[in-house]
BANUFI-222358 format. One record per residue (C-alpha): y negated, x negated, z; residue number from 1. Coordinates in Angstrom, 3 decimals, always signed. Example, Ala and Ser with C-alpha at 12.3 -4.5 7.8 and 13.67 -1.06 7.14 Angstrom:
2
<site Y="+4.500" X="-12.300" Z="+7.800" k="1"/>
<site Y="+1.060" X="-13.670" Z="+7.140" k="2"/>
END
This chain:
416
<site Y="-14.153" X="-24.158" Z="+1.965" k="1"/>
<site Y="-15.766" X="-21.461" Z="+3.708" k="2"/>
<site Y="-14.061" X="-19.023" Z="+6.028" k="3"/>
<site Y="-13.370" X="-15.596" Z="+5.581" k="4"/>
<site Y="-13.806" X="-12.786" Z="+8.453" k="5"/>
<site Y="-12.555" X="-9.452" Z="+9.038" k="6"/>
<site Y="-15.340" X="-7.786" Z="+10.842" k="7"/>
<site Y="-13.913" X="-4.125" Z="+10.840" k="8"/>
<site Y="-11.177" X="-1.853" Z="+8.976" k="9"/>
<site Y="-11.150" X="+1.507" Z="+8.944" k="10"/>
<site Y="-9.026" X="+4.309" Z="+6.935" k="11"/>
<site Y="-8.500" X="+8.105" Z="+6.578" k="12"/>
<site Y="-5.586" X="+9.861" Z="+7.872" k="13"/>
<site Y="-3.084" X="+10.627" Z="+5.155" k="14"/>
<site Y="-2.806" X="+14.013" Z="+3.667" k="15"/>
<site Y="+0.110" X="+15.230" Z="+2.064" k="16"/>
<site Y="-0.103" X="+14.804" Z="-1.511" k="17"/>
<site Y="+0.728" X="+18.032" Z="-3.066" k="18"/>
<site Y="-1.892" X="+20.176" Z="-4.984" k="19"/>
<site Y="-2.950" X="+22.671" Z="-2.859" k="20"/>
<site Y="-0.697" X="+21.653" Z="+0.301" k="21"/>
<site Y="-2.389" X="+18.933" Z="+1.512" k="22"/>
<site Y="-5.594" X="+18.775" Z="+3.560" k="23"/>
<site Y="-7.283" X="+16.309" Z="+1.689" k="24"/>
<site Y="-5.803" X="+17.480" Z="-2.123" k="25"/>
<site Y="-9.126" X="+19.681" Z="-2.906" k="26"/>
<site Y="-11.453" X="+16.641" Z="-2.555" k="27"/>
<site Y="-12.511" X="+14.195" Z="-5.011" k="28"/>
<site Y="-11.271" X="+10.461" Z="-4.779" k="29"/>
<site Y="-14.493" X="+9.254" Z="-4.494" k="30"/>
<site Y="-15.487" X="+11.667" Z="-1.395" k="31"/>
<site Y="-12.344" X="+9.534" Z="+0.411" k="32"/>
<site Y="-13.884" X="+6.299" Z="-0.797" k="33"/>
<site Y="-17.328" X="+7.417" Z="+0.285" k="34"/>
<site Y="-15.846" X="+8.534" Z="+3.742" k="35"/>
<site Y="-14.286" X="+5.045" Z="+4.617" k="36"/>
<site Y="-17.557" X="+3.124" Z="+3.398" k="37"/>
<site Y="-19.952" X="+5.164" Z="+5.257" k="38"/>
<site Y="-17.622" X="+4.636" Z="+8.145" k="39"/>
<site Y="-17.872" X="+0.776" Z="+7.707" k="40"/>
<site Y="-21.964" X="+1.494" Z="+7.555" k="41"/>
<site Y="-22.473" X="+3.268" Z="+10.327" k="42"/>
<site Y="-19.827" X="+1.309" Z="+12.638" k="43"/>
<site Y="-21.328" X="-2.036" Z="+11.796" k="44"/>
<site Y="-25.192" X="-1.031" Z="+11.181" k="45"/>
<site Y="-24.526" X="-2.665" Z="+8.042" k="46"/>
<site Y="-27.657" X="-3.093" Z="+5.893" k="47"/>
<site Y="-25.838" X="-2.076" Z="+2.227" k="48"/>
<site Y="-28.576" X="-4.027" Z="+0.308" k="49"/>
<site Y="-26.889" X="-7.177" Z="+1.543" k="50"/>
<site Y="-23.352" X="-6.157" Z="+0.271" k="51"/>
<site Y="-22.504" X="-8.558" Z="-2.683" k="52"/>
<site Y="-19.842" X="-6.553" Z="-4.272" k="53"/>
<site Y="-17.201" X="-3.494" Z="-3.260" k="54"/>
<site Y="-13.659" X="-4.521" Z="-4.437" k="55"/>
<site Y="-11.576" X="-1.550" Z="-4.911" k="56"/>
<site Y="-8.092" X="-0.992" Z="-5.623" k="57"/>
<site Y="-6.758" X="+2.570" Z="-7.529" k="58"/>
<site Y="-3.583" X="+2.478" Z="-9.430" k="59"/>
<site Y="-3.708" X="+5.500" Z="-11.619" k="60"/>
<site Y="-7.084" X="+4.989" Z="-12.967" k="61"/>
<site Y="-7.413" X="+8.030" Z="-15.414" k="62"/>
<site Y="-8.820" X="+11.886" Z="-14.867" k="63"/>
<site Y="-10.725" X="+11.717" Z="-11.446" k="64"/>
<site Y="-9.840" X="+8.248" Z="-10.529" k="65"/>
<site Y="-11.048" X="+6.764" Z="-13.377" k="66"/>
<site Y="-14.499" X="+5.214" Z="-13.802" k="67"/>
<site Y="-14.695" X="+2.283" Z="-11.507" k="68"/>
<site Y="-14.043" X="+4.696" Z="-8.255" k="69"/>
<site Y="-15.316" X="+1.603" Z="-5.850" k="70"/>
<site Y="-19.006" X="+1.735" Z="-7.688" k="71"/>
<site Y="-18.972" X="+5.215" Z="-7.370" k="72"/>
<site Y="-17.698" X="+5.851" Z="-3.864" k="73"/>
<site Y="-20.288" X="+3.103" Z="-2.719" k="74"/>
<site Y="-23.048" X="+5.297" Z="-4.323" k="75"/>
<site Y="-21.755" X="+8.602" Z="-3.120" k="76"/>
<site Y="-21.782" X="+7.172" Z="+0.503" k="77"/>
<site Y="-25.457" X="+6.420" Z="+0.104" k="78"/>
<site Y="-25.296" X="+2.766" Z="-0.207" k="79"/>
<site Y="-28.031" X="+0.507" Z="-1.861" k="80"/>
<site Y="-27.856" X="+0.141" Z="-5.627" k="81"/>
<site Y="-27.431" X="-3.589" Z="-5.018" k="82"/>
<site Y="-23.945" X="-3.134" Z="-3.732" k="83"/>
<site Y="-21.975" X="-3.235" Z="-6.979" k="84"/>
<site Y="-18.558" X="-2.046" Z="-7.287" k="85"/>
<site Y="-15.321" X="-3.255" Z="-9.412" k="86"/>
<site Y="-11.961" X="-1.087" Z="-9.331" k="87"/>
<site Y="-8.660" X="-3.042" Z="-9.914" k="88"/>
<site Y="-4.894" X="-2.429" Z="-10.394" k="89"/>
<site Y="-2.069" X="-3.960" Z="-9.211" k="90"/>
<site Y="+0.215" X="-0.825" Z="-8.487" k="91"/>
<site Y="+1.363" X="-0.389" Z="-5.126" k="92"/>
<site Y="-0.221" X="-4.115" Z="-4.143" k="93"/>
<site Y="-3.793" X="-3.451" Z="-5.193" k="94"/>
<site Y="-5.143" X="-2.498" Z="-1.613" k="95"/>
<site Y="-3.863" X="-6.223" Z="-0.418" k="96"/>
<site Y="-5.189" X="-7.793" Z="-3.437" k="97"/>
<site Y="-8.350" X="-6.120" Z="-3.073" k="98"/>
<site Y="-8.872" X="-7.608" Z="+0.353" k="99"/>
<site Y="-7.497" X="-11.277" Z="-1.135" k="100"/>
<site Y="-9.966" X="-11.162" Z="-3.989" k="101"/>
<site Y="-12.742" X="-10.200" Z="-1.800" k="102"/>
<site Y="-11.809" X="-13.080" Z="+0.623" k="103"/>
<site Y="-11.739" X="-15.718" Z="-2.086" k="104"/>
<site Y="-15.647" X="-15.067" Z="-3.345" k="105"/>
<site Y="-16.611" X="-15.339" Z="+0.414" k="106"/>
<site Y="-14.109" X="-18.551" Z="+0.790" k="107"/>
<site Y="-15.647" X="-19.978" Z="-2.610" k="108"/>
<site Y="-19.263" X="-19.387" Z="-0.868" k="109"/>
<site Y="-20.305" X="-17.422" Z="-3.722" k="110"/>
<site Y="-20.826" X="-14.593" Z="-1.844" k="111"/>
<site Y="-21.166" X="-13.526" Z="+1.974" k="112"/>
<site Y="-20.556" X="-10.139" Z="+2.377" k="113"/>
<site Y="-17.951" X="-8.002" Z="+0.656" k="114"/>
<site Y="-16.002" X="-4.828" Z="+1.325" k="115"/>
<site Y="-12.698" X="-4.351" Z="+0.288" k="116"/>
<site Y="-10.242" X="-1.414" Z="-0.094" k="117"/>
<site Y="-8.775" X="+1.230" Z="-2.086" k="118"/>
<site Y="-8.330" X="+4.887" Z="-2.559" k="119"/>
<site Y="-5.605" X="+6.944" Z="-4.069" k="120"/>
<site Y="-5.091" X="+10.789" Z="-4.296" k="121"/>
<site Y="-1.511" X="+11.496" Z="-5.206" k="122"/>
<site Y="-1.814" X="+15.180" Z="-5.421" k="123"/>
<site Y="-3.758" X="+14.314" Z="-8.388" k="124"/>
<site Y="-0.906" X="+12.455" Z="-10.198" k="125"/>
<site Y="+1.550" X="+15.525" Z="-10.663" k="126"/>
<site Y="-1.405" X="+17.637" Z="-12.556" k="127"/>
<site Y="-2.740" X="+15.041" Z="-14.652" k="128"/>
<site Y="+1.065" X="+14.239" Z="-15.749" k="129"/>
<site Y="+0.918" X="+18.029" Z="-16.644" k="130"/>
<site Y="-2.238" X="+17.711" Z="-18.296" k="131"/>
<site Y="-0.759" X="+15.140" Z="-20.750" k="132"/>
<site Y="+2.190" X="+16.551" Z="-21.210" k="133"/>
<site Y="+0.858" X="+19.982" Z="-22.400" k="134"/>
<site Y="-1.644" X="+17.858" Z="-24.772" k="135"/>
<site Y="+1.317" X="+16.516" Z="-26.214" k="136"/>
<site Y="+1.317" X="+12.967" Z="-24.637" k="137"/>
<site Y="+4.643" X="+11.288" Z="-23.762" k="138"/>
<site Y="+4.613" X="+9.642" Z="-20.619" k="139"/>
<site Y="+4.715" X="+5.654" Z="-20.832" k="140"/>
<site Y="+6.488" X="+3.276" Z="-18.327" k="141"/>
<site Y="+5.515" X="-0.330" Z="-18.246" k="142"/>
<site Y="+6.604" X="-1.858" Z="-21.361" k="143"/>
<site Y="+7.750" X="+1.577" Z="-22.857" k="144"/>
<site Y="+6.918" X="+1.449" Z="-26.689" k="145"/>
<site Y="+6.849" X="-2.441" Z="-26.890" k="146"/>
<site Y="+10.441" X="-3.271" Z="-28.090" k="147"/>
<site Y="+9.742" X="-7.044" Z="-27.957" k="148"/>
<site Y="+8.700" X="-6.888" Z="-24.149" k="149"/>
<site Y="+11.576" X="-4.712" Z="-23.331" k="150"/>
<site Y="+14.155" X="-6.912" Z="-24.698" k="151"/>
<site Y="+12.670" X="-9.639" Z="-22.594" k="152"/>
<site Y="+12.250" X="-7.571" Z="-19.276" k="153"/>
<site Y="+14.022" X="-4.696" Z="-19.629" k="154"/>
<site Y="+12.143" X="-1.899" Z="-17.102" k="155"/>
<site Y="+13.620" X="+0.831" Z="-15.058" k="156"/>
<site Y="+12.552" X="+3.634" Z="-12.405" k="157"/>
<site Y="+11.461" X="+2.292" Z="-8.887" k="158"/>
<site Y="+13.777" X="+4.462" Z="-7.000" k="159"/>
<site Y="+16.850" X="+3.565" Z="-9.376" k="160"/>
<site Y="+15.848" X="+0.001" Z="-8.700" k="161"/>
<site Y="+15.986" X="+0.855" Z="-4.758" k="162"/>
<site Y="+19.573" X="+2.018" Z="-5.361" k="163"/>
<site Y="+20.760" X="-0.889" Z="-7.664" k="164"/>
<site Y="+19.190" X="-3.456" Z="-5.155" k="165"/>
<site Y="+21.191" X="-1.679" Z="-2.250" k="166"/>
<site Y="+24.657" X="-2.116" Z="-4.212" k="167"/>
<site Y="+23.815" X="-5.612" Z="-4.793" k="168"/>
<site Y="+22.994" X="-6.386" Z="-1.588" k="169"/>
<site Y="+25.549" X="-4.707" Z="+0.534" k="170"/>
<site Y="+23.402" X="-2.101" Z="+1.985" k="171"/>
<site Y="+24.553" X="+1.446" Z="+2.416" k="172"/>
<site Y="+23.260" X="+4.558" Z="+2.950" k="173"/>
<site Y="+23.827" X="+4.638" Z="+6.650" k="174"/>
<site Y="+21.857" X="+1.275" Z="+7.040" k="175"/>
<site Y="+18.829" X="+2.980" Z="+4.772" k="176"/>
<site Y="+18.809" X="+6.044" Z="+7.056" k="177"/>
<site Y="+18.660" X="+4.234" Z="+9.995" k="178"/>
<site Y="+15.597" X="+2.097" Z="+9.053" k="179"/>
<site Y="+13.640" X="+5.569" Z="+7.833" k="180"/>
<site Y="+14.838" X="+7.236" Z="+11.249" k="181"/>
<site Y="+13.162" X="+4.127" Z="+13.301" k="182"/>
<site Y="+10.038" X="+4.487" Z="+10.928" k="183"/>
<site Y="+9.785" X="+8.061" Z="+12.297" k="184"/>
<site Y="+10.192" X="+7.060" Z="+15.527" k="185"/>
<site Y="+7.953" X="+3.957" Z="+15.854" k="186"/>
<site Y="+5.386" X="+6.181" Z="+14.168" k="187"/>
<site Y="+5.257" X="+9.342" Z="+16.707" k="188"/>
<site Y="+4.939" X="+6.479" Z="+19.737" k="189"/>
<site Y="+2.127" X="+5.212" Z="+17.704" k="190"/>
<site Y="+0.568" X="+8.284" Z="+17.229" k="191"/>
<site Y="+1.246" X="+9.867" Z="+20.670" k="192"/>
<site Y="-0.260" X="+6.432" Z="+22.223" k="193"/>
<site Y="-3.461" X="+6.523" Z="+20.061" k="194"/>
<site Y="-2.540" X="+3.121" Z="+18.386" k="195"/>
<site Y="-4.213" X="+4.118" Z="+15.259" k="196"/>
<site Y="-7.290" X="+5.699" Z="+16.634" k="197"/>
<site Y="-9.670" X="+2.405" Z="+16.372" k="198"/>
<site Y="-9.467" X="+2.652" Z="+12.277" k="199"/>
<site Y="-8.759" X="+6.045" Z="+12.097" k="200"/>
<site Y="-11.978" X="+8.300" Z="+10.142" k="201"/>
<site Y="-12.040" X="+11.838" Z="+10.236" k="202"/>
<site Y="-12.613" X="+13.408" Z="+6.469" k="203"/>
<site Y="-14.970" X="+16.578" Z="+6.229" k="204"/>
<site Y="-15.230" X="+18.759" Z="+3.850" k="205"/>
<site Y="-18.692" X="+19.067" Z="+1.679" k="206"/>
<site Y="-19.760" X="+21.841" Z="+4.067" k="207"/>
<site Y="-19.185" X="+19.568" Z="+7.276" k="208"/>
<site Y="-16.204" X="+21.429" Z="+8.577" k="209"/>
<site Y="-13.025" X="+19.093" Z="+9.328" k="210"/>
<site Y="-10.694" X="+18.453" Z="+6.446" k="211"/>
<site Y="-8.391" X="+16.069" Z="+8.283" k="212"/>
<site Y="-8.507" X="+14.017" Z="+11.812" k="213"/>
<site Y="-4.933" X="+13.249" Z="+11.929" k="214"/>
<site Y="-1.638" X="+11.826" Z="+10.068" k="215"/>
<site Y="-0.292" X="+14.950" Z="+8.246" k="216"/>
<site Y="+2.857" X="+13.461" Z="+6.604" k="217"/>
<site Y="+5.255" X="+12.410" Z="+9.559" k="218"/>
<site Y="+8.164" X="+14.351" Z="+10.707" k="219"/>
<site Y="+8.823" X="+13.212" Z="+14.306" k="220"/>
<site Y="+11.438" X="+15.950" Z="+14.302" k="221"/>
<site Y="+13.729" X="+14.216" Z="+11.555" k="222"/>
<site Y="+17.319" X="+13.287" Z="+13.186" k="223"/>
<site Y="+20.027" X="+11.309" Z="+11.902" k="224"/>
<site Y="+22.341" X="+14.271" Z="+11.005" k="225"/>
<site Y="+19.435" X="+15.521" Z="+8.799" k="226"/>
<site Y="+18.702" X="+12.530" Z="+6.539" k="227"/>
<site Y="+22.575" X="+12.446" Z="+5.988" k="228"/>
<site Y="+22.364" X="+15.929" Z="+4.715" k="229"/>
<site Y="+19.410" X="+15.130" Z="+2.049" k="230"/>
<site Y="+20.279" X="+14.797" Z="-1.531" k="231"/>
<site Y="+19.636" X="+11.444" Z="-2.854" k="232"/>
<site Y="+16.817" X="+11.942" Z="-5.820" k="233"/>
<site Y="+17.552" X="+9.251" Z="-8.023" k="234"/>
<site Y="+21.037" X="+9.677" Z="-9.563" k="235"/>
<site Y="+20.126" X="+12.086" Z="-12.376" k="236"/>
<site Y="+17.262" X="+10.019" Z="-13.157" k="237"/>
<site Y="+19.202" X="+7.080" Z="-13.619" k="238"/>
<site Y="+21.154" X="+8.652" Z="-15.928" k="239"/>
<site Y="+18.400" X="+10.458" Z="-17.935" k="240"/>
<site Y="+18.398" X="+10.091" Z="-21.763" k="241"/>
<site Y="+15.178" X="+8.175" Z="-22.404" k="242"/>
<site Y="+16.149" X="+8.288" Z="-26.171" k="243"/>
<site Y="+18.729" X="+6.975" Z="-28.447" k="244"/>
<site Y="+21.199" X="+6.825" Z="-25.229" k="245"/>
<site Y="+18.861" X="+4.726" Z="-23.133" k="246"/>
<site Y="+18.986" X="+5.228" Z="-19.370" k="247"/>
<site Y="+17.646" X="+3.628" Z="-16.528" k="248"/>
<site Y="+21.069" X="+2.599" Z="-15.895" k="249"/>
<site Y="+21.656" X="+1.215" Z="-18.673" k="250"/>
<site Y="+18.326" X="-0.942" Z="-18.662" k="251"/>
<site Y="+19.332" X="-2.801" Z="-15.324" k="252"/>
<site Y="+22.885" X="-3.415" Z="-16.660" k="253"/>
<site Y="+21.554" X="-5.149" Z="-19.417" k="254"/>
<site Y="+20.415" X="-7.609" Z="-17.177" k="255"/>
<site Y="+23.465" X="-6.947" Z="-14.453" k="256"/>
<site Y="+26.221" X="-5.748" Z="-16.784" k="257"/>
<site Y="+28.872" X="-5.709" Z="-13.904" k="258"/>
<site Y="+26.468" X="-3.706" Z="-11.649" k="259"/>
<site Y="+28.018" X="-0.079" Z="-10.431" k="260"/>
<site Y="+25.885" X="+1.756" Z="-7.793" k="261"/>
<site Y="+25.663" X="+5.326" Z="-6.598" k="262"/>
<site Y="+22.244" X="+6.860" Z="-5.444" k="263"/>
<site Y="+21.501" X="+6.433" Z="-2.056" k="264"/>
<site Y="+17.454" X="+6.930" Z="-1.641" k="265"/>
<site Y="+16.128" X="+10.216" Z="-1.125" k="266"/>
<site Y="+13.276" X="+12.074" Z="+0.576" k="267"/>
<site Y="+13.523" X="+11.064" Z="+3.675" k="268"/>
<site Y="+14.190" X="+7.383" Z="+3.392" k="269"/>
<site Y="+11.623" X="+6.695" Z="+0.654" k="270"/>
<site Y="+7.877" X="+6.287" Z="+1.022" k="271"/>
<site Y="+5.840" X="+9.704" Z="+0.953" k="272"/>
<site Y="+3.476" X="+10.984" Z="-1.244" k="273"/>
<site Y="+0.136" X="+11.137" Z="+0.214" k="274"/>
<site Y="-3.664" X="+11.046" Z="-0.231" k="275"/>
<site Y="-5.790" X="+8.595" Z="+1.543" k="276"/>
<site Y="-8.498" X="+5.699" Z="+1.698" k="277"/>
<site Y="-8.995" X="+2.485" Z="+3.391" k="278"/>
<site Y="-11.747" X="-0.267" Z="+3.283" k="279"/>
<site Y="-12.464" X="-3.826" Z="+5.195" k="280"/>
<site Y="-15.804" X="-5.198" Z="+6.125" k="281"/>
<site Y="-15.112" X="-8.921" Z="+4.940" k="282"/>
<site Y="-18.037" X="-11.864" Z="+5.553" k="283"/>
<site Y="-18.780" X="-15.340" Z="+5.780" k="284"/>
<site Y="-19.572" X="-17.154" Z="+9.277" k="285"/>
<site Y="-22.991" X="-17.607" Z="+8.451" k="286"/>
<site Y="-23.415" X="-14.021" Z="+7.550" k="287"/>
<site Y="-21.976" X="-12.410" Z="+10.594" k="288"/>
<site Y="-24.077" X="-14.686" Z="+13.148" k="289"/>
<site Y="-27.136" X="-13.684" Z="+11.467" k="290"/>
<site Y="-26.354" X="-10.293" Z="+11.462" k="291"/>
<site Y="-24.988" X="-9.982" Z="+14.833" k="292"/>
<site Y="-21.343" X="-9.024" Z="+14.086" k="293"/>
<site Y="-18.344" X="-9.939" Z="+15.448" k="294"/>
<site Y="-15.497" X="-11.062" Z="+13.772" k="295"/>
<site Y="-12.082" X="-9.354" Z="+14.523" k="296"/>
<site Y="-9.766" X="-11.880" Z="+12.249" k="297"/>
<site Y="-9.779" X="-14.935" Z="+10.058" k="298"/>
<site Y="-8.339" X="-14.726" Z="+6.800" k="299"/>
<site Y="-5.894" X="-17.672" Z="+7.043" k="300"/>
<site Y="-4.144" X="-17.740" Z="+3.498" k="301"/>
<site Y="-2.893" X="-15.161" Z="+0.441" k="302"/>
<site Y="-0.514" X="-15.553" Z="-2.374" k="303"/>
<site Y="+0.701" X="-13.531" Z="-5.062" k="304"/>
<site Y="+4.299" X="-13.820" Z="-6.733" k="305"/>
<site Y="+5.897" X="-12.183" Z="-9.096" k="306"/>
<site Y="+9.948" X="-11.533" Z="-9.539" k="307"/>
<site Y="+12.417" X="-9.906" Z="-12.135" k="308"/>
<site Y="+10.520" X="-6.997" Z="-13.255" k="309"/>
<site Y="+14.020" X="-5.337" Z="-14.145" k="310"/>
<site Y="+14.788" X="-4.875" Z="-10.484" k="311"/>
<site Y="+11.118" X="-4.555" Z="-9.769" k="312"/>
<site Y="+10.961" X="-4.470" Z="-5.752" k="313"/>
<site Y="+12.189" X="-8.106" Z="-4.837" k="314"/>
<site Y="+9.319" X="-9.946" Z="-4.892" k="315"/>
<site Y="+8.066" X="-9.576" Z="-1.032" k="316"/>
<site Y="+10.598" X="-12.309" Z="+0.430" k="317"/>
<site Y="+9.284" X="-15.035" Z="-2.280" k="318"/>
<site Y="+5.586" X="-13.901" Z="-1.347" k="319"/>
<site Y="+6.131" X="-13.981" Z="+2.357" k="320"/>
<site Y="+7.558" X="-17.717" Z="+2.017" k="321"/>
<site Y="+4.853" X="-18.865" Z="-0.280" k="322"/>
<site Y="+1.880" X="-17.825" Z="+1.584" k="323"/>
<site Y="+3.474" X="-18.888" Z="+5.027" k="324"/>
<site Y="+3.765" X="-22.089" Z="+2.933" k="325"/>
<site Y="+0.150" X="-22.063" Z="+2.250" k="326"/>
<site Y="-1.024" X="-21.288" Z="+5.786" k="327"/>
<site Y="+1.612" X="-24.103" Z="+7.356" k="328"/>
<site Y="+3.197" X="-21.481" Z="+9.537" k="329"/>
<site Y="+6.825" X="-20.394" Z="+9.845" k="330"/>
<site Y="+8.300" X="-17.042" Z="+10.425" k="331"/>
<site Y="+8.191" X="-17.851" Z="+14.234" k="332"/>
<site Y="+4.448" X="-18.083" Z="+14.502" k="333"/>
<site Y="+4.233" X="-14.466" Z="+13.051" k="334"/>
<site Y="+3.758" X="-11.509" Z="+15.513" k="335"/>
<site Y="+3.260" X="-8.789" Z="+13.526" k="336"/>
<site Y="+5.106" X="-8.144" Z="+10.183" k="337"/>
<site Y="+4.009" X="-5.419" Z="+8.030" k="338"/>
<site Y="+6.499" X="-5.101" Z="+4.611" k="339"/>
<site Y="+5.760" X="-2.030" Z="+3.141" k="340"/>
<site Y="+8.521" X="+1.039" Z="+3.236" k="341"/>
<site Y="+8.337" X="+1.815" Z="-0.692" k="342"/>
<site Y="+11.941" X="+2.613" Z="-0.222" k="343"/>
<site Y="+13.839" X="+1.990" Z="+2.909" k="344"/>
<site Y="+16.118" X="-0.690" Z="+1.160" k="345"/>
<site Y="+12.723" X="-2.716" Z="+0.287" k="346"/>
<site Y="+12.046" X="-3.427" Z="+4.376" k="347"/>
<site Y="+15.770" X="-3.680" Z="+5.239" k="348"/>
<site Y="+16.095" X="-6.305" Z="+2.364" k="349"/>
<site Y="+13.181" X="-8.192" Z="+3.606" k="350"/>
<site Y="+14.029" X="-8.272" Z="+7.270" k="351"/>
<site Y="+17.951" X="-9.437" Z="+6.232" k="352"/>
<site Y="+16.463" X="-12.051" Z="+3.895" k="353"/>
<site Y="+14.094" X="-13.464" Z="+6.272" k="354"/>
<site Y="+16.204" X="-13.282" Z="+9.217" k="355"/>
<site Y="+13.205" X="-11.402" Z="+11.345" k="356"/>
<site Y="+13.168" X="-9.645" Z="+14.626" k="357"/>
<site Y="+13.108" X="-6.090" Z="+13.766" k="358"/>
<site Y="+11.024" X="-5.644" Z="+17.009" k="359"/>
<site Y="+8.224" X="-7.626" Z="+15.191" k="360"/>
<site Y="+8.447" X="-5.874" Z="+11.920" k="361"/>
<site Y="+6.615" X="-2.294" Z="+10.974" k="362"/>
<site Y="+6.012" X="-2.170" Z="+14.758" k="363"/>
<site Y="+4.040" X="+1.532" Z="+14.254" k="364"/>
<site Y="+6.203" X="+2.798" Z="+11.483" k="365"/>
<site Y="+5.856" X="+2.711" Z="+7.761" k="366"/>
<site Y="+5.688" X="+4.539" Z="+4.909" k="367"/>
<site Y="+8.760" X="+6.456" Z="+5.213" k="368"/>
<site Y="+6.935" X="+8.290" Z="+8.212" k="369"/>
<site Y="+3.358" X="+7.727" Z="+7.429" k="370"/>
<site Y="+3.153" X="+8.008" Z="+3.426" k="371"/>
<site Y="+2.426" X="+5.693" Z="+0.838" k="372"/>
<site Y="-1.163" X="+6.208" Z="-0.858" k="373"/>
<site Y="-0.627" X="+3.750" Z="-3.550" k="374"/>
<site Y="-3.817" X="+1.866" Z="-4.529" k="375"/>
<site Y="-5.096" X="+2.385" Z="-0.659" k="376"/>
<site Y="-1.858" X="+1.264" Z="+1.303" k="377"/>
<site Y="-2.040" X="-2.388" Z="+1.054" k="378"/>
<site Y="-5.871" X="-2.286" Z="+2.912" k="379"/>
<site Y="-4.368" X="+0.363" Z="+5.345" k="380"/>
<site Y="-1.654" X="-2.380" Z="+6.395" k="381"/>
<site Y="-3.976" X="-4.718" Z="+7.163" k="382"/>
<site Y="-5.849" X="-2.764" Z="+9.364" k="383"/>
<site Y="-2.794" X="-1.418" Z="+11.112" k="384"/>
<site Y="-1.785" X="-5.261" Z="+11.327" k="385"/>
<site Y="-5.097" X="-6.102" Z="+12.815" k="386"/>
<site Y="-5.285" X="-3.181" Z="+15.419" k="387"/>
<site Y="-1.595" X="-3.995" Z="+16.757" k="388"/>
<site Y="-2.357" X="-8.003" Z="+17.247" k="389"/>
<site Y="-5.084" X="-6.767" Z="+19.388" k="390"/>
<site Y="-3.365" X="-4.172" Z="+20.995" k="391"/>
<site Y="-0.459" X="-6.742" Z="+21.702" k="392"/>
<site Y="-2.228" X="-9.680" Z="+22.262" k="393"/>
<site Y="-0.750" X="-11.146" Z="+19.337" k="394"/>
<site Y="-2.240" X="-14.512" Z="+16.874" k="395"/>
<site Y="-0.957" X="-13.761" Z="+13.207" k="396"/>
<site Y="-0.040" X="-10.761" Z="+11.286" k="397"/>
<site Y="+1.688" X="-11.192" Z="+7.878" k="398"/>
<site Y="+1.266" X="-8.301" Z="+5.293" k="399"/>
<site Y="+3.142" X="-7.969" Z="+1.833" k="400"/>
<site Y="+4.806" X="-5.358" Z="-0.508" k="401"/>
<site Y="+6.340" X="-4.844" Z="-3.725" k="402"/>
<site Y="+4.300" X="-3.773" Z="-6.708" k="403"/>
<site Y="+5.638" X="-2.021" Z="-10.023" k="404"/>
<site Y="+6.303" X="-4.854" Z="-12.686" k="405"/>
<site Y="+8.273" X="-6.785" Z="-9.894" k="406"/>
<site Y="+5.239" X="-8.510" Z="-8.105" k="407"/>
<site Y="+4.041" X="-8.824" Z="-4.335" k="408"/>
<site Y="+0.608" X="-9.795" Z="-2.818" k="409"/>
<site Y="+0.529" X="-11.370" Z="+0.709" k="410"/>
<site Y="-1.593" X="-12.144" Z="+3.368" k="411"/>
<site Y="-1.779" X="-13.885" Z="+6.861" k="412"/>
<site Y="-4.379" X="-12.809" Z="+9.375" k="413"/>
<site Y="-5.369" X="-14.523" Z="+12.656" k="414"/>
<site Y="-6.653" X="-12.506" Z="+15.418" k="415"/>
<site Y="-9.942" X="-13.696" Z="+16.878" k="416"/>
END
């Protein structure tokens, strides 16, 4: 099997994902995609006629985010028309899956140069939902409207799932607040020390002025006292009548009838709503040698894992164990862990279940501080892990994240 190498990784800053309030919210998703694709082309003197494919991730593929964002972003970036593109959806995990699929095509020997990445403008989500509501369309969740599926795998809201998991695991409000506070502290250090600078690409407006050149979401002024005062976000949602007396709480209790819980997640210990894009250049060794490119990392192994969709967020631990086994490694071999802080309980449970050294997990902060642009986050985290391996001199990095439907992709990279 051929080796797949990461030549470069770039990303935009994350902009606040609220219409009219975030620095990127007025731009088109293809503009963000084109920004990172242009950066890869320019930084690596890339002949885009030799790009076999662009594998892209966007979770909400409708409205401006519909129509194969990967292909359209490549065209907007001035790539050769020979560079085809595809856009996939694995909910939150798509940004890892795009890299894994790109790596697989190179490892198989069928392709030599593939770009992987993703873009998500969460500032568009609310407006799209409002437009659908005004048109009389009811929002559909996973399995909604399918009684047979719902009877087998009752679905719930992700935030409600986070609260329920915390109760099952004995994780307290103080625990998740502490993790979120540490996320803010680490992110602030990383920003102040320029740890993200190698991958960060400025986003420009159409007129050439700067739209955003720094992380917009972090709140370094966050305190434990301030977090403790925030009202939980998912209490009313848990008991909202979805119709016929069905609630998210009852959906979970169909599977866990004795489980009782109180809401503990809020805006401060959940992932931030942001806009952003990221991309990685992945090639074979022959391609890198022929074009004078120096690989930064080798993709060692990747894996996908499914878990109970009722609680939805618990697949990262089995995914991490699976990819470690595929790589022939153990947890002590991993120098850098990136587990997406979709909700603080996800990272807290991950650390506890695997008995990890906290100093190696989300070293430069996570989504509680930096935000989570759904389809782009996984690609961002792979780049962050690579930058940190180079900064610290570590060898192996493992990246994983929960995804809706009870899934988790995972990847291990090795610094060269």
